[in-house]
C-alpha distance (Angstrom), angle and dihedral (degrees) to the residues before:
residue distance angle dihedral
M1 . . .
D2 3.83 . .
V3 3.79 114.1 .
R4 3.77 94.5 172.7
S5 3.75 121.1 115.1
K6 3.83 122.2 -100.9
G7 3.77 86.9 -106.4
G8 3.75 91.6 56.7
I9 3.79 95.0 -110.3
V10 3.85 117.9 127.5
A11 3.77 110.6 -116.0
K12 3.81 108.6 -121.2
Y13 3.80 120.2 -166.5
D14 3.83 98.1 -167.9
K15 3.82 94.1 -178.5
A16 3.80 98.8 38.7
I17 3.82 136.3 99.8
L18 3.75 120.5 -152.8
V19 3.78 117.7 -153.5
G20 3.84 124.2 -174.0
V21 3.78 121.0 -138.9
D22 3.84 128.4 -176.2
G23 3.80 101.4 169.9
S24 3.82 97.0 -91.0
D25 3.77 121.8 124.7
A26 3.73 88.7 -119.0
S27 3.81 92.2 59.6
Y28 3.82 92.2 47.1
K29 3.85 86.5 53.7
A30 3.73 88.3 53.4
V31 3.87 88.4 53.5
W32 3.70 90.5 51.9
W33 3.86 93.5 53.6
A34 3.80 92.7 42.9
A35 3.81 93.4 49.9
N36 3.75 91.6 47.1
Y37 3.80 91.3 51.9
A38 3.77 92.2 44.8
H39 3.81 91.2 50.4
H40 3.86 91.7 49.5
A41 3.79 94.7 44.9
G42 3.78 98.4 39.9
L43 3.86 93.2 -117.8
T44 3.82 132.5 146.4
L45 3.81 117.1 -109.1
H46 3.81 122.5 -143.4
I47 3.81 117.4 -171.4
V48 3.81 117.6 -160.0
C49 3.82 132.3 -171.4
A50 3.72 114.6 -166.7
Y51 3.74 127.6 -165.2
S52 3.86 138.7 163.7
L53 3.78 130.3 -148.9
P54 3.84 106.9 -149.8
S55 3.75 115.2 -173.3
Y56 3.83 92.5 -127.0
A57 3.73 103.4 49.4
A58 3.75 143.5 34.9
V59 3.78 126.5 -106.7
S60 3.77 115.4 -106.7
F61 3.73 122.3 -164.0
D62 3.77 118.6 -178.8
V63 3.87 93.2 -103.9
T64 3.73 102.8 27.5
Y65 3.78 144.1 37.2
T66 3.69 119.1 -137.5
S67 3.79 122.5 -160.0
M68 3.81 120.7 -114.6
G69 3.81 115.2 -72.2
D70 3.92 95.1 -5.6
D71 3.81 100.8 139.1
K72 3.78 94.3 171.4
A73 3.83 92.1 54.9
A74 3.82 91.7 45.9
H75 3.82 90.4 49.0
N76 3.80 90.7 51.2
D77 3.86 90.4 48.7
A78 3.81 90.0 50.4
Q79 3.75 90.1 51.6
T80 3.83 92.0 52.6
I81 3.77 89.6 50.8
L82 3.89 91.9 48.5
M83 3.83 90.6 49.4
K84 3.82 91.0 60.0
A85 3.81 90.9 45.9
K86 3.77 92.3 49.6
A87 3.80 89.8 51.0
I88 3.81 89.6 56.6
A89 3.80 91.2 49.9
E90 3.83 95.9 45.5
A91 3.77 91.2 48.7
Q92 3.83 85.7 64.2
G93 3.86 92.8 46.3
V94 3.74 96.9 -100.2
K95 3.82 120.5 131.9
A96 3.74 102.6 -150.5
T97 3.82 129.2 -160.7
T98 3.86 111.0 -132.6
L99 3.74 122.8 -145.4
I100 3.85 137.1 -176.4
V101 3.80 119.8 -157.0
T102 3.80 127.8 -178.6
G103 3.78 122.2 -145.8
D104 3.79 141.1 67.6
T105 3.79 107.5 -30.4
A106 3.82 97.9 -131.3
S107 3.78 92.9 44.4
V108 3.83 91.9 47.3
F109 3.78 93.6 55.3
I110 3.81 94.3 44.8
E111 3.78 89.5 54.3
L112 3.73 93.0 45.1
S113 3.82 89.9 51.0
H114 3.79 88.7 74.6
N115 3.87 86.7 66.1
Y116 3.70 104.8 46.5
N117 3.88 138.7 57.9
L118 3.84 92.6 -142.0
I119 3.81 138.9 19.0
V120 3.75 123.4 -164.9
I121 3.84 124.2 -161.8
G122 3.77 133.6 169.3
N123 3.81 126.8 -121.1
R124 3.77 117.7 -158.2
G125 3.83 93.3 176.6
K126 3.77 104.2 -115.5
G127 3.80 116.8 38.4
G128 3.77 130.2 -12.5
L129 3.76 132.8 86.7
A130 3.80 99.6 -42.5
E131 3.77 93.3 49.8
R132 3.79 90.8 53.3
M133 3.82 85.5 54.5
L134 3.79 95.3 44.8
G135 3.81 102.6 35.2
T136 3.75 121.5 115.2
T137 3.76 94.4 -114.5
S138 3.82 96.5 54.2
S139 3.75 139.5 47.1
S140 3.75 120.0 -79.2
L141 3.76 107.0 -120.7
P142 3.94 95.1 -156.4
A143 3.75 88.8 51.5
A144 3.75 99.8 41.6
A145 3.85 102.8 35.6
Y146 3.77 124.3 111.7
C147 3.82 92.7 -142.4
P148 3.83 134.2 39.4
V149 3.75 118.1 -74.3
V150 3.77 128.2 -151.9
V151 3.87 115.5 -156.4
I152 3.75 112.8 -159.5
P153 3.88 116.8 -154.9
Y154 3.74 120.8 -134.3
T155 3.82 99.7 -171.4
D156 3.74 137.2 7.4
D157 3.79 123.1 -119.1
E158 3.78 91.0 -79.6
G159 3.74 93.8 52.8
N160 3.76 98.9 -105.1
V161 3.78 115.7 147.2
M162 3.80 109.8 -112.7
H163 3.73 124.5 -127.6
L164 3.90 116.4 -137.5
S165 3.79 121.7 -159.0
N166 3.77 118.3 -132.0
T167 3.78 89.7 -138.6
I168 3.78 127.7 62.5
K169 3.80 112.5 -138.4
N170 3.80 104.1 150.7
V171 3.80 126.9 38.6
V172 3.79 122.9 -178.3
V173 3.86 124.0 -165.2
G174 3.78 127.4 -169.7
A175 3.75 109.6 -126.0
D176 3.83 113.5 -130.4
E177 3.82 128.9 165.6
S178 3.83 93.4 -143.2
K179 3.83 118.6 103.2
W180 3.75 92.2 -105.3
G181 3.82 91.7 45.6
V182 3.83 90.4 53.6
R183 3.77 90.2 47.2
A184 3.82 89.3 50.7
I185 3.84 90.8 56.3
Q186 3.77 89.3 50.0
I187 3.74 92.8 50.4
A188 3.77 92.3 45.4
A189 3.75 92.0 52.9
E190 3.92 91.0 49.8
F191 3.74 89.4 47.4
A192 3.80 95.9 48.9
N193 3.82 92.3 44.0
Q194 3.86 87.5 52.7
W195 3.76 90.8 56.9
G196 3.77 97.5 36.8
A197 3.84 86.5 -119.1
K198 3.77 132.0 147.3
L199 3.80 117.1 -101.4
T200 3.80 121.4 -145.2
V201 3.86 113.5 -167.2
L202 3.81 105.7 -157.8
S203 3.81 128.2 -164.7
A204 3.80 122.5 -170.8
V205 3.83 115.6 -155.1
P206 3.86 128.9 -175.5
A207 3.80 113.1 -78.1
M208 3.82 114.6 -101.7
T209 3.72 103.2 168.1
G210 3.79 112.2 92.5
I211 3.76 91.9 3.3
T212 3.81 108.2 65.7
P213 3.78 109.3 60.5
V214 3.82 120.0 -127.9
G215 3.91 112.4 -113.8
A216 3.73 131.8 17.4
N217 3.83 104.7 46.1
G218 3.77 92.5 -18.0
L219 3.79 130.5 101.1
D220 3.79 126.4 -109.3
E221 3.71 123.1 -137.0
D222 3.83 95.7 -93.9
E223 3.85 91.4 51.5
Q224 3.75 91.6 50.6
K225 3.83 89.7 51.1
N226 3.84 89.4 48.3
I227 3.80 90.1 53.1
M228 3.83 92.9 48.9
A229 3.82 88.6 48.9
S230 3.78 90.3 50.2
Y231 3.86 90.3 54.7
L232 3.75 90.8 48.6
D233 3.78 92.4 50.7
D234 3.78 90.5 49.9
L235 3.87 89.6 50.2
K236 3.79 91.6 52.1
V237 3.81 90.7 51.0
R238 3.87 88.8 54.4
T239 3.88 93.3 47.8
Q240 3.80 93.9 47.7
P241 3.77 94.9 90.4
L242 3.82 88.8 54.1
R243 3.78 90.3 55.4
E244 3.79 89.9 53.8
K245 3.75 93.7 46.1
Y246 3.80 94.8 46.0
P247 3.81 105.8 28.9
D248 3.89 92.4 173.5
L249 3.79 94.0 50.5
Q250 3.76 116.1 107.6
I251 3.79 109.4 -135.7
E252 3.78 128.5 -174.9
E253 3.85 124.4 -177.5
Q254 3.77 121.3 -149.7
V255 3.78 130.3 -176.2
L256 3.82 115.8 -165.3
E257 3.82 132.9 -179.6
G258 3.78 117.9 -119.6
S259 3.76 139.4 36.5
A260 3.80 121.5 -17.8
V261 3.84 91.4 -131.0
D262 3.78 93.0 55.4
A263 3.84 92.4 45.4
L264 3.77 95.2 47.7
T265 3.86 93.4 41.4
K266 3.81 89.6 55.9
A267 3.84 90.6 45.4
S268 3.84 88.6 54.3
K269 3.79 88.1 66.9
T270 3.84 93.6 63.0
S271 3.85 100.5 30.8
D272 3.74 135.4 68.7
V273 3.90 98.9 -136.5
V274 3.81 132.2 12.3
V275 3.71 115.3 -154.9
V276 3.85 120.7 -157.7
G277 3.80 138.8 165.8
S278 3.82 122.0 -123.3
R279 3.74 124.9 -140.1
G280 3.76 90.0 -154.6
R281 3.80 97.3 -105.1
G282 3.74 100.8 143.5
G283 3.77 135.1 163.4
F284 3.83 118.9 -0.6
T285 3.86 93.3 -9.9
G286 3.84 91.4 57.9
L287 3.76 91.5 49.6
I288 3.79 92.6 50.5
F289 3.77 101.1 42.5
G290 3.77 97.6 27.5
S291 3.71 131.4 -104.7
V292 3.84 123.6 -151.1
S293 3.77 93.1 -158.6
Q294 3.83 93.7 48.9
G295 3.79 92.8 45.9
L296 3.74 92.1 47.4
I297 3.86 92.8 47.8
Q298 3.80 90.2 53.1
H299 3.78 96.2 53.2
A300 3.77 109.3 21.7
V301 3.79 118.2 114.2
G302 3.79 94.8 -154.5
P303 3.82 137.9 46.3
V304 3.84 115.0 -60.8
Y305 3.74 116.4 -150.8
V306 3.84 109.0 -156.2
V307 3.80 122.9 -161.8
P308 3.90 104.2 -159.0
R309 3.72 123.9 -144.7
K310 3.73 93.8 -125.6
Y311 3.79 91.6 54.7
V312 3.81 91.4 57.5
E313 3.80 94.0 44.0
A314 3.83 91.5 46.3
A315 3.73 90.9 51.0
E316 3.81 91.9 50.7
T317 3.80 90.2 50.6
E318 3.82 92.0 48.3
M319 3.85 90.6 49.4
N320 3.85 91.9 49.3
E321 3.76 94.3 49.1
N322 3.74 97.7 36.6
P323 3.87 117.0 22.6
R324 3.82 92.9 -164.4
S325 3.78 118.0 109.4
A326 3.71 121.4 -111.2
A327 3.85 88.8 -108.6
D328 3.83 89.2 63.0
V329 3.86 90.5 59.1
P330 3.82 112.2 85.4
P331 3.79 114.9 -134.6
V332 3.77 118.4 -112.4
P333 3.88 112.7 -116.3
L334 3.80 110.9 -100.1
E335 3.75 93.2 -128.1
T336 3.82 91.0 63.4
V337 3.81 92.8 58.9
E338 3.84 113.9 104.7
G339 3.72 120.5 -136.8
V340 3.77 97.1 26.4
R341 3.80 123.6 98.9
Q342 3.77 116.3 -160.1
V343 3.78 111.9 -151.8
S344 3.79 124.9 -157.2
L345 3.69 113.9 -139.8
E346 3.74 132.3 -172.0
S347 3.86 117.8 -116.7
P348 3.79 106.6 -85.8
D349 3.83 122.9 -124.2
E350 3.78 112.7 -81.5
G351 3.81 92.8 -119.4
V352 3.83 93.4 60.6
A353 3.75 94.6 77.2
A354 3.81 93.3 47.1
D355 3.83 91.2 50.8
V356 3.83 91.6 50.9
A357 3.82 92.8 43.7
S358 3.78 93.5 53.0
T359 3.83 88.5 60.8
I360 3.83 102.8 37.8
D361 3.77 95.9 44.3
P362 3.77 120.3 -7.2
Q363 3.87 92.7 -170.5
S364 3.76 90.5 55.2
A365 3.88 94.1 46.5
Q366 3.73 91.5 90.6
S367 3.86 90.7 63.8
L368 3.76 93.5 58.2
């Protein structure tokens, strides 16, 4: 699928969020979060439903089953799904643009990531849109995207439907000295400052307690404390520019022993968003060699904001070739983009949003 404009220029919607929906409750929950964020930040919301029509199989949405090769029926199903998603957005005061795109789901979103500053998808654990992104047989969207990706959890590891707050009060970011890790900290600070939230910068270091023996070549308790203090001092030096840039932002540094996945997963239980950089190890490679972002996405109980490696590298290339800021580059009109069909839908019934909300998040239903 080609999402470039007819003139060969990539369409860039600098103030738009793209959220994917496939008819699952998890994807509707992603729409709820994306609409809430768009409303708070004054951003535009685009909702896309993507499907493919292979010659050898039928199309399966989460709520319908379309016969093989029936594009008209698949298109109608997508419209029904988008109608519900639009209802959720409008209930929060957001007028969303609805789009239908044909093609492999993962490939579609990777291509569209060239055009947006943020993509939001839902993760219900087993199956659904996010698993098709994260599965070992397909590309990992958070690893392969050219813009940040927020993955919204539907349930925890025990299958309990998770409640999401409509305000962001606590943001946690995993500290990483890589380029994409540094960018993640910068984005987390900007995001937290936008919401007036507290920012916790967390660094996980290899465990020493109970592993390194005391005496001989081991470390005693005081030496271990000194090492941890040294890590903390280093972290504070790295966050000092953030304090200068955002003087009103409350920042706390934490250094914990153990794996980054475990530390950030635990932090997701008491924070509203966890931000992490991705080294680009998606799919099977990420599972074999380890990926903090993938591990976190699978177990976090709150939204995970992933800053992909390709996004950071693409931004560096763009700045080197063209020193203008993104704000100086005019967006390409949506109607000139090939491969994307914008669909106009009537305003849905008021009760649609409430019905969906009672399923995806009963505690949040009162806000719709």
